[in-house]
C-alpha positions in Angstrom: -7.4 29.2 -9.9 -5.4 26.8 -9.8 -7.8 23.8 -9.2 -5.8 21.0 -6.9 -6.8 17.7 -6.4 -7.9 17.6 -2.5 -6.9 14.3 -0.9 -8.5 13.0 2.2 -6.8 11.7 4.9 -7.8 8.1 5.0 -9.0 6.2 7.8 -6.9 3.8 9.4 -9.0 0.7 10.8 -6.7 -1.7 13.1 -8.1 -5.2 13.9 -6.4 -7.9 15.9 -5.5 -11.5 14.0 -8.8 -13.3 15.6 -11.3 -10.1 14.8 -10.1 -10.6 11.5 -10.6 -14.3 11.1 -13.8 -13.9 12.6 -15.3 -11.0 10.2 -13.4 -10.7 7.2 -16.3 -9.0 5.7 -16.0 -6.0 8.0 -12.2 -5.7 7.5 -12.8 -5.9 3.7 -15.5 -3.0 4.5 -13.1 -0.9 6.2 -10.4 -1.0 3.5 -12.8 0.3 1.0 -12.1 3.7 3.5 -8.6 3.1 4.4 -5.4 1.0 5.4 -6.8 -1.8 7.8 -3.7 -2.8 10.4 -4.3 -6.0 11.3 -2.4 -6.9 14.5 -0.4 -9.9 16.3 -0.2 -10.2 19.2 -0.8 -6.6 19.9 1.8 -5.7 17.0 1.2 -4.1 13.6 1.9 -7.5 11.2 -0.1 -6.8 8.1 -1.7 -4.1 6.3 -4.8 -5.1 4.1 -5.3 -2.5 1.2 -7.9 -1.7 -1.8 -5.9 -3.0 -5.0 -5.6 0.2 -6.6 -4.4 2.1 -3.4 -1.8 -0.8 -3.5 -1.1 0.1 -7.2 -0.6 3.6 -6.6 1.7 3.2 -3.6 3.5 0.6 -5.8 3.2 2.4 -8.9 2.2 -0.7 -10.5 1.0 -0.1 -14.4 -2.1 -1.0 -15.2 -2.5 -4.2 -17.3 -4.0 -4.5 -20.9 -8.1 -5.8 -19.5 -8.0 -2.9 -16.7 -6.9 0.0 -19.7 -9.5 -1.8 -22.4 -12.2 -1.8 -19.6 -12.1 2.2 -19.2 -15.1 4.5 -20.9 -14.7 5.5 -24.0 -12.5 3.2 -25.5 -14.4 1.3 -27.6 -14.3 4.5 -29.8 -10.6 3.9 -30.5 -9.6 2.2 -33.9 -7.1 -0.3 -33.6 -6.1 -2.5 -36.4 -3.7 -5.3 -35.9 -1.5 -6.8 -38.3 -3.0 -10.3 -39.1 -0.4 -13.5 -39.0 0.9 -13.9 -42.3 4.1 -13.9 -44.4 5.1 -10.3 -42.9 4.5 -11.2 -39.4 6.7 -14.4 -39.1 9.9 -15.4 -41.4 12.7 -18.2 -41.2 15.7 -16.6 -39.2 18.9 -16.7 -40.9 21.1 -19.2 -38.9 24.5 -18.9 -41.1 
């Protein structure tokens, strides 16, 4: 039996610019559950997302720090080359 990832439908919260400015913490808490649409004069103007949701939408690659901060990476052996003559050499400009 194939196991498929079940995707929960995100909760979309709508806040006016005034509500957003009065209670930014509320908007951040709402963004934990899904996108927050911020309206300006009744029209959608901005969307607040958690960074992981934004990255999944844009396909942005994770940063080195995020990759190194994952569990289990402490078991990976890593021996980078040392600085010395084999790394740097004088360019031939002739």
